[in-house]
C-alpha positions as CSV (number, residue, x, y, z in Angstrom):
1,M,94.9,111.4,30.5
2,S,92.2,109.8,31.9
3,E,89.1,111.4,34.0
4,T,90.2,109.6,37.1
5,S,93.5,111.3,37.4
6,G,93.9,113.8,40.2
7,A,95.5,116.4,38.1
8,R,93.4,119.1,36.1
9,P,93.8,119.1,32.5
10,G,95.5,122.3,31.9
11,R,97.7,122.4,34.9
12,R,100.3,119.8,33.7
13,P,101.3,121.4,30.6
14,L,102.2,124.6,32.6
15,W,104.4,122.7,35.1
16,I,105.9,121.3,31.8
17,V,106.7,124.4,30.5
18,V,108.4,125.8,33.6
19,A,110.3,122.7,34.1
20,L,111.5,123.0,30.3
21,L,112.3,126.7,30.6
22,L,114.2,126.2,33.9
23,L,116.4,123.5,32.4
24,G,116.9,125.3,29.3
25,A,118.3,128.2,31.3
26,V,120.6,126.1,33.3
27,A,121.9,124.3,30.4
28,L,122.5,127.7,28.6
29,W,124.1,129.1,31.7
30,G,126.1,125.9,32.1
31,A,127.7,126.3,28.5
32,S,128.3,130.2,29.1
33,A,130.5,129.0,32.4
34,M,132.2,126.3,30.8
35,S,135.9,126.7,29.5
36,W,135.5,126.3,25.5
37,D,139.4,127.2,25.0
38,A,141.8,126.0,27.6
39,S,144.9,127.6,25.7
40,A,143.1,131.2,25.5
41,D,141.3,130.7,28.8
42,R,138.1,131.5,27.3
43,S,134.6,130.5,28.5
44,G,131.6,129.8,26.9
45,G,130.3,133.5,27.5
46,D,133.4,134.5,25.6
47,V,132.7,132.5,22.5
48,V,129.0,133.3,22.5
49,P,128.3,136.3,24.2
50,A,124.5,135.9,24.2
51,L,124.3,132.9,26.2
52,T,123.9,134.2,29.3
53,P,121.2,136.6,28.4
54,L,119.1,134.0,26.7
55,A,119.6,132.0,30.0
56,L,118.5,134.9,31.9
57,L,115.4,135.3,29.3
58,C,114.3,131.7,30.1
59,L,114.3,132.3,33.8
60,A,112.3,135.5,33.4
61,A,109.8,133.8,31.1
62,I,109.3,131.4,33.9
63,A,107.5,134.2,36.0
64,A,105.9,135.7,33.1
65,V,104.4,132.3,32.2
66,V,103.0,131.8,35.4
67,A,101.5,135.3,35.7
68,L,100.1,135.9,32.5
69,S,97.2,134.3,30.3
70,G,95.5,134.3,27.1
71,W,97.1,135.4,23.9
72,V,99.8,137.4,25.8
73,R,101.2,133.8,27.0
74,R,101.1,133.1,23.2
75,V,103.2,135.7,22.3
76,L,105.6,135.2,25.1
77,G,105.6,131.6,23.3
78,V,106.7,133.1,20.3
79,V,109.7,135.1,21.8
80,V,110.6,132.2,23.8
81,L,110.6,129.9,20.6
82,L,112.4,132.6,18.7
83,A,115.0,133.0,21.6
84,G,115.7,129.2,21.5
85,A,116.1,129.2,17.8
86,A,118.7,132.1,18.0
87,A,120.5,130.3,20.9
88,A,120.5,127.0,18.5
89,F,121.9,128.8,15.5
90,Q,124.5,130.5,17.8
91,G,125.7,127.1,19.2
92,V,126.0,125.5,15.8
93,D,128.4,128.5,14.4
94,A,130.3,128.4,17.7
95,D,133.9,126.9,17.7
96,G,134.5,125.1,20.6
97,P,134.3,121.6,22.2
98,V,131.3,119.4,21.4
99,T,130.3,119.3,24.9
100,G,129.7,123.1,25.1
101,R,128.0,123.0,21.7
102,G,125.9,120.2,22.7
103,L,125.0,121.7,26.1
104,V,123.9,124.9,24.0
105,L,121.9,122.8,21.7
106,L,120.1,121.0,24.6
107,G,119.1,124.3,26.4
108,A,118.1,125.6,22.8
109,A,116.0,122.5,22.2
110,L,114.5,122.8,25.9
111,A,113.7,126.7,25.0
112,V,111.8,125.5,22.0
113,A,110.0,123.2,23.2
114,A,108.8,125.4,25.8
115,G,108.0,127.9,23.4
116,V,105.9,125.5,21.1
117,L,104.0,124.1,24.1
118,L,103.2,127.8,24.9
119,V,102.0,128.7,21.6
120,V,99.9,125.8,21.2
121,R,98.4,125.1,24.8
122,G,99.3,128.5,26.5
123,S,95.7,129.9,26.5
124,A,94.3,126.5,28.2
125,M,96.7,126.8,30.9
126,P,95.9,128.1,34.5
127,R,97.1,131.4,35.3
128,L,98.1,133.0,38.7
129,G,95.1,133.6,41.1
130,G,92.8,132.2,38.5
131,G,91.1,130.2,40.9
132,Y,89.9,133.5,42.8
133,Q,87.2,135.7,42.1
134,T,85.8,138.8,43.8
135,P,82.2,138.7,44.3
136,G,81.6,141.3,41.8
137,A,83.3,139.4,39.0
138,A,81.6,136.2,40.0
139,K,78.2,137.9,39.6
140,R,78.9,139.3,36.2
141,T,80.3,135.7,35.2
142,A,76.8,134.0,36.3
143,D,74.6,132.8,33.7
144,P,71.8,135.2,33.3
145,E,69.1,132.6,31.9
146,R,69.9,130.7,35.4
147,D,69.3,133.5,37.3
148,L,65.7,134.1,36.1
149,W,65.0,130.5,36.6
150,N,66.4,130.9,40.4
151,A,64.1,134.0,40.8
152,L,61.1,131.9,39.4
153,E,62.0,129.2,41.9
154,R,62.0,131.6,44.9
155,G,58.8,133.1,44.2
156,D,59.9,136.4,42.8
157,D,58.8,138.0,39.3
158,P,62.1,138.4,37.4
159,T,60.1,140.8,35.1
160,D,59.5,143.2,37.9
161,R,62.1,145.8,38.1
162,D,62.1,148.4,40.9
C-alpha cells in the first residue's frame, strides 16, 4: 500500500477480517439450512450438527474482533482458526451433496483465513474507540523528555519542583 492512499495501514486488514468472518458465517449457515438428503428430508444441520454453532461463533467473533486488541485478539484468531479447521474436517467427513460439502469447505476456508490474519496482524489493527483518550491518559502517554524541553522553552525551570 502506498503512502498516498487514503486508508490507514492498520484499518484495511480489520475490515478484511470482518468480511471474511461474515462470509464464512453465511456459508456455514447456508450449508446447515440446505437439504442434504431429499429422501430422508435431512438438512445440513441434521447431517453436521456443528454447522450452526460454528456460524454463530463466526458472527460473535466479528463483535469481538472490533472490540478487542493486542494479544487477546491473537488468541481469538487461534480460536477462529481452530473452529474453521473443525468445520473443514466435518465437511470432508460428512455424507452429502458436493454443493453442501463445498459450501462447508468454503465457510471453513474463510474462517481459517480470518484466523490466520488475526494471528499475524491482529495486534496492529485498530480497536473500537482507540482514537479517543481521556486527558489523563493523553498526559501519561506524553514524552517526558519533550515535556522538559517544552518547560525550558516557556522559561520554566523543569528541575524546580514545588
